[in-house]
C-alpha positions in Angstrom: 141.6 -198.3 88.7 143.9 -195.6 90.6 147.5 -197.3 90.6 150.1 -196.4 92.6 153.9 -196.9 91.3 156.4 -196.7 94.1 159.1 -195.3 91.6 162.5 -193.6 91.1 163.7 -196.3 88.6 164.1 -195.9 84.9 160.9 -199.0 84.8 159.1 -197.0 87.3 159.0 -193.9 84.7 158.7 -196.2 81.7 155.4 -197.8 83.2 153.8 -194.2 83.9 154.7 -193.7 80.2 153.0 -196.9 79.2 150.0 -196.3 81.2 149.9 -192.3 80.6 146.7 -191.4 78.5 145.1 -194.9 79.6 141.2 -194.1 80.1 140.7 -197.1 82.4 144.1 -196.1 84.8 145.4 -193.0 86.9 148.5 -193.9 87.7 149.9 -191.8 91.0 154.1 -192.2 90.6 155.6 -191.8 94.5 159.4 -190.9 94.8 161.2 -190.6 98.2 162.6 -187.6 97.1 166.1 -188.5 98.1 167.8 -187.2 94.6 167.9 -183.2 94.1 166.6 -182.8 90.5 164.8 -186.4 89.8 163.8 -187.0 86.1 159.8 -186.9 86.8 157.6 -189.5 85.0 154.2 -188.2 83.0 151.2 -187.8 85.5 150.2 -187.3 88.9 153.9 -187.6 91.0 153.7 -187.6 94.8 157.2 -186.8 96.5 158.6 -187.7 99.8 157.7 -190.9 102.6 154.6 -192.1 103.4 155.5 -192.7 107.3 156.1 -196.5 106.8 153.2 -199.4 106.8 150.7 -197.5 109.0 151.1 -194.4 106.5 151.2 -196.4 103.4 148.7 -198.3 104.4 145.9 -194.9 105.2 147.3 -193.4 101.8 146.3 -196.8 99.7 142.7 -196.8 101.5 142.1 -192.6 101.5 143.3 -192.3 97.8 140.8 -195.6 96.4 144.3 -197.3 95.1 143.1 -200.6 93.4 146.6 -201.7 92.3 150.3 -201.0 93.9 153.5 -201.5 92.0 156.4 -201.8 94.1 159.3 -200.4 91.0 161.6 -198.8 93.3 165.3 -199.8 93.4 166.4 -203.4 94.0 168.3 -202.2 96.8 165.5 -200.3 98.5 164.5 -203.1 100.9 162.7 -201.0 103.3 160.1 -199.9 101.2 159.0 -203.0 99.8 158.5 -204.5 102.9 156.3 -202.1 104.0 154.3 -201.8 100.5 153.8 -205.8 100.8 152.2 -205.2 104.9 150.4 -202.4 103.6 149.2 -204.2 100.4 147.8 -207.0 102.4 146.3 -205.1 105.5 144.6 -202.6 102.5 143.7 -206.0 100.3 145.2 -204.3 97.3 146.7 -206.2 94.8 150.3 -206.0 94.5 153.3 -206.4 92.2 157.4 -205.9 92.2 158.7 -205.2 89.4 162.6 -205.7 89.4 165.3 -205.5 86.5 166.9 -208.8 86.0 170.1 -208.9 87.9 173.6 -208.7 86.8 175.1 -212.4 85.6 179.0 -212.9 85.5 180.4 -214.0 82.0 183.5 -215.4 81.3 186.6 -213.1 82.4 184.8 -211.5 85.5 186.4 -211.5 88.6 183.4 -211.3 90.8 183.9 -211.3 94.5 180.1 -211.3 95.7 179.6 -209.6 99.4 176.1 -209.8 101.3 176.2 -206.5 102.1 178.6 -203.1 102.3 180.3 -203.9 105.0 181.5 -207.3 103.8 182.0 -205.4 100.5 184.4 -203.1 103.0 185.6 -206.1 104.3 187.0 -207.0 101.4 188.3 -204.6 100.1 191.8 -204.1 101.6 193.2 -207.8 99.9 191.6 -206.7 96.2 193.5 -203.4 95.9 194.3 -199.6 96.8 192.7 -197.2 94.1 188.8 -197.9 94.4 185.6 -196.8 92.6 182.7 -197.0 94.3 179.3 -196.9 92.7 177.2 -197.6 95.5 175.6 -194.4 95.8 175.6 -191.5 98.3 174.2 -193.7 100.8 176.0 -196.1 102.8 179.7 -194.9 102.4 180.0 -195.1 106.1 180.8 -198.9 105.8 184.0 -197.8 104.0 184.6 -194.8 106.3 187.4 -196.5 108.8 189.6 -198.0 105.7 192.1 -195.3 105.7 195.1 -197.0 103.8 192.7 -196.9 100.5 191.7 -194.5 98.2 188.1 -193.9 96.8 186.2 -192.6 93.6 183.4 -192.0 95.0 180.4 -191.6 91.7 177.2 -190.7 92.8 174.3 -188.8 91.6 174.0 -185.8 94.6 177.2 -185.3 97.1 177.4 -187.5 99.9 177.7 -186.7 103.5 179.8 -187.6 106.1 180.7 -190.0 107.4 182.4 -191.3 104.4 186.2 -192.2 103.4 189.1 -189.4 104.3 190.9 -190.3 101.1 188.2 -189.7 98.5 187.1 -188.0 95.7 183.5 -187.4 94.8 182.4 -187.5 91.2 178.7 -186.5 90.7 176.9 -188.1 87.4 174.0 -189.7 86.3 174.0 -192.5 84.0 173.6 -193.9 81.6 177.4 -194.2 81.1 179.1 -195.1 77.8 181.8 -197.9 77.9 184.2 -195.6 76.4 183.9 -192.9 79.1 184.3 -195.9 81.8 187.4 -197.3 80.1 188.9 -193.7 80.5 187.5 -193.2 84.1 189.1 -196.6 85.2 192.5 -195.2 83.6 192.5 -192.2 84.3 192.3 -192.6 88.0 194.8 -195.8 88.0 191.5 -197.9 89.3 192.4 -201.4 90.6 188.8 -202.7 91.8 185.5 -201.3 91.6 182.9 -202.2 93.9 179.0 -202.2 92.6 175.5 -202.9 93.7 173.7 -205.9 91.5 171.1 -203.2 90.9 171.2 -204.8 87.1 169.9 -203.1 83.9 172.2 -201.1 80.9 172.7 -197.6 82.2 175.4 -198.3 84.3 176.6 -201.8 83.4 179.2 -200.4 81.2 181.7 -200.5 83.9 181.4 -204.2 84.1 182.7 -204.5 80.7 185.6 -201.8 81.5 186.7 -203.5 84.5 186.9 -207.3 82.8 189.0 -205.5 80.0 191.2 -204.4 82.7 191.4 -207.8 84.5 190.3 -205.5 87.8 188.2 -207.4 90.3 184.6 -206.3 91.1 183.0 -206.7 94.8 179.6 -207.0 94.0 176.7 -206.6 96.3 174.0 -208.8 96.8 170.4 -207.4 96.2 168.1 -208.1 99.0 165.1 -210.3 98.0 161.2 -209.8 96.7 159.6 -209.9 100.2 158.0 -213.5 100.3 154.8 -214.1 98.7 154.9 -211.2 96.4 154.8 -211.8 92.6 157.3 -209.9 89.9 158.2 -208.8 86.7 161.0 -207.9 85.1 160.1 -205.5 82.5 157.4 -202.6 82.3 154.8 -204.0 79.9 154.8 -207.1 81.8 153.7 -204.9 84.6 151.2 -203.1 82.0 149.8 -206.6 81.0 149.5 -207.5 85.0 147.3 -204.2 85.3 145.1 -204.9 81.9 144.4 -208.0 83.7 143.0 -206.2 86.7 140.8 -204.0 84.9 136.9 -204.1 84.9 135.7 -206.0 81.9 139.1 -207.4 81.3 140.0 -210.8 81.3 142.5 -211.8 84.0 145.8 -212.9 83.2 146.3 -216.4 81.9 142.8 -216.4 80.7 141.4 -217.2 77.5 138.6 -215.4 77.4 
């Protein structure tokens, strides 16, 4: 079976590792190409967009894809809806692989926002020195906040429009708790902004913020397209695929 993994995440890479070397599976990982020097998974890799729903539908048919795994970032909403429509049109089974979101614990001072724009509206009432960890895209939402100073952490350098008072920290996770504590202290951060990406690689900033008593603006993740089944781990995704291989029992089967 030819399996297309829409990737770019740790979970997608791990799934490709689990499938690599499986005789019954040929896996192709697709990366959007927005990050320079990405960590490549094993197996076949393609880089770049498909050209919307129609382009992805054509690719699924041309390459005889038997299963599609949407393991993109929880905030890569557009490709997820393209995947849902393309899979339905090409009659290809689709599964969403989404790491669980973060859950507040006692001591957290979270302020939820539905979007980056809403997060920007909340900031002036919460602090003046902002640790912004929402990635290099979407900084335009904060560009008009001239009274605030931003520390922006991203893998690649951001492009305008962005806040006028800004320092950029180019780094890639995972990040340790001691380093996050020192970062907040050294830059005198008084509010943190992040997306609910989930996972352990970037979670220490939340612990450091809680210890320091800092407010956190948490941007809620968009939902998985309606009707698309979802799992939380690469192992669950591999099990779902195994049930669709010729001669294998399907999920829930007692055979």
